[in-house]
Jmol script that loads the backbone (N, CA, C; Angstrom):
load data "model"
ATOM      1  N   MET A   1       0.847  -1.171   0.000  1.00  0.00           N
ATOM      2  CA  MET A   1       0.000   0.000   0.000  1.00  0.00           C
ATOM      3  C   MET A   1       0.900   1.244   0.000  1.00  0.00           C
ATOM      4  N   PRO A   2       0.703   2.142  -0.963  1.00  0.00           N
ATOM      5  CA  PRO A   2       1.560   3.317  -1.010  1.00  0.00           C
ATOM      6  C   PRO A   2       1.255   4.281   0.133  1.00  0.00           C
ATOM      7  N   ARG A   3       2.281   4.928   0.591  1.00  0.00           N
ATOM      8  CA  ARG A   3       2.112   5.945   1.614  1.00  0.00           C
ATOM      9  C   ARG A   3       1.753   7.258   0.935  1.00  0.00           C
ATOM     10  N   THR A   4       1.071   8.111   1.648  1.00  0.00           N
ATOM     11  CA  THR A   4       0.708   9.408   1.082  1.00  0.00           C
ATOM     12  C   THR A   4       1.400  10.510   1.863  1.00  0.00           C
ATOM     13  N   ARG A   5       1.519  11.640   1.210  1.00  0.00           N
ATOM     14  CA  ARG A   5       2.072  12.824   1.865  1.00  0.00           C
ATOM     15  C   ARG A   5       1.459  14.056   1.219  1.00  0.00           C
ATOM     16  N   LEU A   6       1.615  15.177   1.868  1.00  0.00           N
ATOM     17  CA  LEU A   6       1.092  16.434   1.347  1.00  0.00           C
ATOM     18  C   LEU A   6       2.198  17.177   0.612  1.00  0.00           C
ATOM     19  N   GLU A   7       1.850  17.705  -0.536  1.00  0.00           N
ATOM     20  CA  GLU A   7       2.739  18.574  -1.288  1.00  0.00           C
ATOM     21  C   GLU A   7       2.100  19.952  -1.304  1.00  0.00           C
ATOM     22  N   PHE A   8       2.898  20.972  -1.154  1.00  0.00           N
ATOM     23  CA  PHE A   8       2.401  22.341  -1.179  1.00  0.00           C
ATOM     24  C   PHE A   8       2.926  23.042  -2.421  1.00  0.00           C
ATOM     25  N   ILE A   9       2.014  23.677  -3.146  1.00  0.00           N
ATOM     26  CA  ILE A   9       2.340  24.425  -4.354  1.00  0.00           C
ATOM     27  C   ILE A   9       2.039  25.886  -4.051  1.00  0.00           C
ATOM     28  N   HIS A  10       3.005  26.756  -4.308  1.00  0.00           N
ATOM     29  CA  HIS A  10       2.835  28.184  -4.051  1.00  0.00           C
ATOM     30  C   HIS A  10       2.991  28.940  -5.360  1.00  0.00           C
ATOM     31  N   GLU A  11       1.977  29.714  -5.713  1.00  0.00           N
ATOM     32  CA  GLU A  11       2.012  30.568  -6.900  1.00  0.00           C
ATOM     33  C   GLU A  11       1.367  31.898  -6.559  1.00  0.00           C
ATOM     34  N   GLY A  12       2.153  32.962  -6.641  1.00  0.00           N
ATOM     35  CA  GLY A  12       1.609  34.282  -6.363  1.00  0.00           C
ATOM     36  C   GLY A  12       1.056  34.374  -4.959  1.00  0.00           C
ATOM     37  N   ARG A  13      -0.190  34.805  -4.843  1.00  0.00           N
ATOM     38  CA  ARG A  13      -0.788  34.950  -3.514  1.00  0.00           C
ATOM     39  C   ARG A  13      -1.621  33.747  -3.095  1.00  0.00           C
ATOM     40  N   TYR A  14      -1.482  32.632  -3.815  1.00  0.00           N
ATOM     41  CA  TYR A  14      -2.230  31.424  -3.490  1.00  0.00           C
ATOM     42  C   TYR A  14      -1.293  30.250  -3.235  1.00  0.00           C
ATOM     43  N   ALA A  15      -1.784  29.303  -2.462  1.00  0.00           N
ATOM     44  CA  ALA A  15      -1.067  28.054  -2.220  1.00  0.00           C
ATOM     45  C   ALA A  15      -2.087  26.922  -2.246  1.00  0.00           C
ATOM     46  N   ALA A  16      -1.629  25.748  -2.622  1.00  0.00           N
ATOM     47  CA  ALA A  16      -2.496  24.572  -2.662  1.00  0.00           C
ATOM     48  C   ALA A  16      -1.837  23.445  -1.886  1.00  0.00           C
ATOM     49  N   GLU A  17      -2.651  22.671  -1.206  1.00  0.00           N
ATOM     50  CA  GLU A  17      -2.221  21.499  -0.461  1.00  0.00           C
ATOM     51  C   GLU A  17      -2.803  20.282  -1.181  1.00  0.00           C
ATOM     52  N   VAL A  18      -1.925  19.453  -1.754  1.00  0.00           N
ATOM     53  CA  VAL A  18      -2.359  18.329  -2.573  1.00  0.00           C
ATOM     54  C   VAL A  18      -1.790  17.041  -1.981  1.00  0.00           C
ATOM     55  N   THR A  19      -2.635  16.026  -1.830  1.00  0.00           N
ATOM     56  CA  THR A  19      -2.190  14.721  -1.350  1.00  0.00           C
ATOM     57  C   THR A  19      -1.666  13.909  -2.525  1.00  0.00           C
ATOM     58  N   VAL A  20      -0.469  13.350  -2.375  1.00  0.00           N
ATOM     59  CA  VAL A  20       0.133  12.514  -3.414  1.00  0.00           C
ATOM     60  C   VAL A  20       0.590  11.204  -2.788  1.00  0.00           C
ATOM     61  N   ALA A  21       0.685  10.178  -3.619  1.00  0.00           N
ATOM     62  CA  ALA A  21       1.193   8.883  -3.166  1.00  0.00           C
ATOM     63  C   ALA A  21       2.710   8.888  -3.337  1.00  0.00           C
ATOM     64  N   ARG A  22       3.397   8.257  -2.425  1.00  0.00           N
ATOM     65  CA  ARG A  22       4.851   8.185  -2.496  1.00  0.00           C
ATOM     66  C   ARG A  22       5.236   6.752  -2.809  1.00  0.00           C
ATOM     67  N   GLY A  23       5.868   6.553  -3.951  1.00  0.00           N
ATOM     68  CA  GLY A  23       6.305   5.217  -4.332  1.00  0.00           C
ATOM     69  C   GLY A  23       7.494   4.787  -3.498  1.00  0.00           C
ATOM     70  N   GLU A  24       7.571   3.519  -3.190  1.00  0.00           N
ATOM     71  CA  GLU A  24       8.626   3.000  -2.318  1.00  0.00           C
ATOM     72  C   GLU A  24       9.468   1.917  -2.982  1.00  0.00           C
ATOM     73  N   GLU A  25       9.279   1.675  -4.275  1.00  0.00           N
ATOM     74  CA  GLU A  25       9.990   0.589  -4.920  1.00  0.00           C
ATOM     75  C   GLU A  25      11.104   1.121  -5.807  1.00  0.00           C
ATOM     76  N   GLY A  26      12.149   0.338  -5.964  1.00  0.00           N
ATOM     77  CA  GLY A  26      13.202   0.673  -6.905  1.00  0.00           C
ATOM     78  C   GLY A  26      14.324   1.490  -6.292  1.00  0.00           C
ATOM     79  N   ALA A  27      15.333   1.706  -7.097  1.00  0.00           N
ATOM     80  CA  ALA A  27      16.540   2.388  -6.647  1.00  0.00           C
ATOM     81  C   ALA A  27      16.325   3.883  -6.424  1.00  0.00           C
ATOM     82  N   TRP A  28      15.284   4.459  -7.030  1.00  0.00           N
ATOM     83  CA  TRP A  28      15.074   5.898  -6.929  1.00  0.00           C
ATOM     84  C   TRP A  28      14.013   6.252  -5.897  1.00  0.00           C
ATOM     85  N   ALA A  29      13.715   5.372  -4.990  1.00  0.00           N
ATOM     86  CA  ALA A  29      12.671   5.616  -3.984  1.00  0.00           C
ATOM     87  C   ALA A  29      13.141   6.660  -2.978  1.00  0.00           C
ATOM     88  N   PRO A  30      12.272   7.432  -2.386  1.00  0.00           N
ATOM     89  CA  PRO A  30      10.864   7.610  -2.736  1.00  0.00           C
ATOM     90  C   PRO A  30      10.723   8.515  -3.959  1.00  0.00           C
ATOM     91  N   TYR A  31       9.649   8.347  -4.683  1.00  0.00           N
ATOM     92  CA  TYR A  31       9.429   9.108  -5.905  1.00  0.00           C
ATOM     93  C   TYR A  31       7.947   9.421  -6.050  1.00  0.00           C
ATOM     94  N   LEU A  32       7.625  10.340  -6.953  1.00  0.00           N
ATOM     95  CA  LEU A  32       6.233  10.654  -7.288  1.00  0.00           C
ATOM     96  C   LEU A  32       5.890   9.953  -8.590  1.00  0.00           C
ATOM     97  N   SER A  33       4.678   9.459  -8.688  1.00  0.00           N
ATOM     98  CA  SER A  33       4.246   8.816  -9.924  1.00  0.00           C
ATOM     99  C   SER A  33       4.049   9.882 -11.004  1.00  0.00           C
ATOM    100  N   PRO A  34       4.117   9.497 -12.265  1.00  0.00           N
ATOM    101  CA  PRO A  34       3.858  10.468 -13.341  1.00  0.00           C
ATOM    102  C   PRO A  34       2.479  11.116 -13.229  1.00  0.00           C
ATOM    103  N   ASP A  35       1.469  10.354 -12.776  1.00  0.00           N
ATOM    104  CA  ASP A  35       0.130  10.938 -12.602  1.00  0.00           C
ATOM    105  C   ASP A  35       0.121  12.019 -11.531  1.00  0.00           C
ATOM    106  N   ASP A  36       0.836  11.784 -10.438  1.00  0.00           N
ATOM    107  CA  ASP A  36       0.904  12.790  -9.373  1.00  0.00           C
ATOM    108  C   ASP A  36       1.632  14.035  -9.857  1.00  0.00           C
ATOM    109  N   VAL A  37       2.682  13.856 -10.621  1.00  0.00           N
ATOM    110  CA  VAL A  37       3.417  15.008 -11.162  1.00  0.00           C
ATOM    111  C   VAL A  37       2.511  15.816 -12.077  1.00  0.00           C
ATOM    112  N   ARG A  38       1.719  15.142 -12.912  1.00  0.00           N
ATOM    113  CA  ARG A  38       0.796  15.853 -13.802  1.00  0.00           C
ATOM    114  C   ARG A  38      -0.265  16.608 -13.001  1.00  0.00           C
ATOM    115  N   ARG A  39      -0.753  16.004 -11.915  1.00  0.00           N
ATOM    116  CA  ARG A  39      -1.736  16.700 -11.068  1.00  0.00           C
ATOM    117  C   ARG A  39      -1.119  17.936 -10.431  1.00  0.00           C
ATOM    118  N   LEU A  40       0.105  17.822  -9.920  1.00  0.00           N
ATOM    119  CA  LEU A  40       0.759  18.978  -9.302  1.00  0.00           C
ATOM    120  C   LEU A  40       0.980  20.094 -10.316  1.00  0.00           C
ATOM    121  N   GLU A  41       1.364  19.724 -11.533  1.00  0.00           N
ATOM    122  CA  GLU A  41       1.556  20.743 -12.570  1.00  0.00           C
ATOM    123  C   GLU A  41       0.226  21.369 -12.989  1.00  0.00           C
ATOM    124  N   ALA A  42      -0.852  20.584 -12.989  1.00  0.00           N
ATOM    125  CA  ALA A  42      -2.173  21.135 -13.302  1.00  0.00           C
ATOM    126  C   ALA A  42      -2.596  22.148 -12.238  1.00  0.00           C
ATOM    127  N   VAL A  43      -2.313  21.839 -10.979  1.00  0.00           N
ATOM    128  CA  VAL A  43      -2.626  22.777  -9.894  1.00  0.00           C
ATOM    129  C   VAL A  43      -1.802  24.048 -10.042  1.00  0.00           C
ATOM    130  N   ARG A  44      -0.514  23.899 -10.309  1.00  0.00           N
ATOM    131  CA  ARG A  44       0.357  25.076 -10.467  1.00  0.00           C
ATOM    132  C   ARG A  44      -0.134  25.954 -11.615  1.00  0.00           C
ATOM    133  N   SER A  45      -0.475  25.333 -12.718  1.00  0.00           N
ATOM    134  CA  SER A  45      -0.966  26.074 -13.874  1.00  0.00           C
ATOM    135  C   SER A  45      -2.269  26.801 -13.564  1.00  0.00           C
ATOM    136  N   ALA A  46      -3.190  26.125 -12.881  1.00  0.00           N
ATOM    137  CA  ALA A  46      -4.471  26.741 -12.522  1.00  0.00           C
ATOM    138  C   ALA A  46      -4.262  27.926 -11.579  1.00  0.00           C
ATOM    139  N   LEU A  47      -3.360  27.790 -10.614  1.00  0.00           N
ATOM    140  CA  LEU A  47      -3.089  28.905  -9.696  1.00  0.00           C
ATOM    141  C   LEU A  47      -2.477  30.085 -10.441  1.00  0.00           C
ATOM    142  N   ARG A  48      -1.602  29.822 -11.386  1.00  0.00           N
ATOM    143  CA  ARG A  48      -1.008  30.913 -12.177  1.00  0.00           C
ATOM    144  C   ARG A  48      -2.069  31.678 -12.950  1.00  0.00           C
ATOM    145  N   ARG A  49      -3.065  30.950 -13.481  1.00  0.00           N
ATOM    146  CA  ARG A  49      -4.145  31.580 -14.241  1.00  0.00           C
ATOM    147  C   ARG A  49      -5.174  32.238 -13.332  1.00  0.00           C
ATOM    148  N   GLY A  50      -5.136  31.932 -12.047  1.00  0.00           N
ATOM    149  CA  GLY A  50      -6.135  32.451 -11.116  1.00  0.00           C
ATOM    150  C   GLY A  50      -7.421  31.644 -11.142  1.00  0.00           C
ATOM    151  N   ASP A  51      -7.377  30.438 -11.714  1.00  0.00           N
ATOM    152  CA  ASP A  51      -8.538  29.557 -11.805  1.00  0.00           C
ATOM    153  C   ASP A  51      -8.620  28.714 -10.531  1.00  0.00           C
ATOM    154  N   LEU A  52      -9.161  29.293  -9.481  1.00  0.00           N
ATOM    155  CA  LEU A  52      -9.206  28.630  -8.184  1.00  0.00           C
ATOM    156  C   LEU A  52     -10.158  27.443  -8.172  1.00  0.00           C
ATOM    157  N   ALA A  53     -11.220  27.496  -8.952  1.00  0.00           N
ATOM    158  CA  ALA A  53     -12.153  26.371  -9.016  1.00  0.00           C
ATOM    159  C   ALA A  53     -11.460  25.136  -9.581  1.00  0.00           C
ATOM    160  N   GLU A  54     -10.655  25.305 -10.601  1.00  0.00           N
ATOM    161  CA  GLU A  54      -9.923  24.177 -11.192  1.00  0.00           C
ATOM    162  C   GLU A  54      -8.882  23.645 -10.213  1.00  0.00           C
ATOM    163  N   ALA A  55      -8.153  24.530  -9.562  1.00  0.00           N
ATOM    164  CA  ALA A  55      -7.129  24.109  -8.604  1.00  0.00           C
ATOM    165  C   ALA A  55      -7.751  23.384  -7.419  1.00  0.00           C
ATOM    166  N   ALA A  56      -8.939  23.804  -7.017  1.00  0.00           N
ATOM    167  CA  ALA A  56      -9.602  23.196  -5.857  1.00  0.00           C
ATOM    168  C   ALA A  56     -10.057  21.765  -6.120  1.00  0.00           C
ATOM    169  N   LYS A  57     -10.093  21.341  -7.373  1.00  0.00           N
ATOM    170  CA  LYS A  57     -10.450  19.954  -7.697  1.00  0.00           C
ATOM    171  C   LYS A  57      -9.398  18.975  -7.187  1.00  0.00           C
ATOM    172  N   TYR A  58      -8.191  19.466  -6.953  1.00  0.00           N
ATOM    173  CA  TYR A  58      -7.074  18.601  -6.586  1.00  0.00           C
ATOM    174  C   TYR A  58      -6.693  18.677  -5.116  1.00  0.00           C
ATOM    175  N   GLY A  59      -7.168  19.699  -4.402  1.00  0.00           N
ATOM    176  CA  GLY A  59      -6.807  19.823  -2.996  1.00  0.00           C
ATOM    177  C   GLY A  59      -7.317  21.121  -2.401  1.00  0.00           C
ATOM    178  N   ARG A  60      -6.850  21.419  -1.218  1.00  0.00           N
ATOM    179  CA  ARG A  60      -7.257  22.640  -0.509  1.00  0.00           C
ATOM    180  C   ARG A  60      -6.466  23.828  -1.037  1.00  0.00           C
ATOM    181  N   ILE A  61      -7.137  24.977  -1.152  1.00  0.00           N
ATOM    182  CA  ILE A  61      -6.530  26.201  -1.661  1.00  0.00           C
ATOM    183  C   ILE A  61      -6.498  27.231  -0.528  1.00  0.00           C
ATOM    184  N   PHE A  62      -5.380  27.946  -0.461  1.00  0.00           N
ATOM    185  CA  PHE A  62      -5.202  28.984   0.552  1.00  0.00           C
ATOM    186  C   PHE A  62      -4.836  30.299  -0.126  1.00  0.00           C
ATOM    187  N   GLU A  63      -5.345  31.393   0.418  1.00  0.00           N
ATOM    188  CA  GLU A  63      -4.929  32.712  -0.025  1.00  0.00           C
ATOM    189  C   GLU A  63      -3.921  33.235   0.987  1.00  0.00           C
ATOM    190  N   LEU A  64      -2.773  33.644   0.495  1.00  0.00           N
ATOM    191  CA  LEU A  64      -1.718  34.133   1.373  1.00  0.00           C
ATOM    192  C   LEU A  64      -1.840  35.638   1.523  1.00  0.00           C
ATOM    193  N   LYS A  65      -1.768  36.092   2.748  1.00  0.00           N
ATOM    194  CA  LYS A  65      -1.856  37.532   3.030  1.00  0.00           C
ATOM    195  C   LYS A  65      -0.655  37.927   3.870  1.00  0.00           C
ATOM    196  N   PRO A  66      -0.014  39.040   3.519  1.00  0.00           N
ATOM    197  CA  PRO A  66       1.132  39.476   4.322  1.00  0.00           C
ATOM    198  C   PRO A  66       0.683  39.945   5.710  1.00  0.00           C
ATOM    199  N   ILE A  67       1.550  39.754   6.660  1.00  0.00           N
ATOM    200  CA  ILE A  67       1.309  40.199   8.021  1.00  0.00           C
ATOM    201  C   ILE A  67       2.202  41.394   8.270  1.00  0.00           C
ATOM    202  N   SER A  68       1.617  42.494   8.644  1.00  0.00           N
ATOM    203  CA  SER A  68       2.440  43.669   8.927  1.00  0.00           C
ATOM    204  C   SER A  68       3.062  43.521  10.312  1.00  0.00           C
ATOM    205  N   THR A  69       4.333  43.902  10.406  1.00  0.00           N
ATOM    206  CA  THR A  69       5.043  43.754  11.671  1.00  0.00           C
ATOM    207  C   THR A  69       5.210  45.066  12.389  1.00  0.00           C
TER     208      THR A  69
END
end "model"
wireframe off; spacefill off
backbone 0.3
color backbone group
């Protein structure tokens, strides 16, 4: 059974939290599957375009706001 982990994608003022499976087999372990890489790139692309509805299909979306000190 593959283990899962969270990947965070940050683009501009938005960030996405996406769950991906982590492969454990072979000499290059741990690795991301090609499908997971395509999903992460789809999220990054959607965030760049400002298409939050599309990005939200893959995980949780956050709006980043600066904190004044």
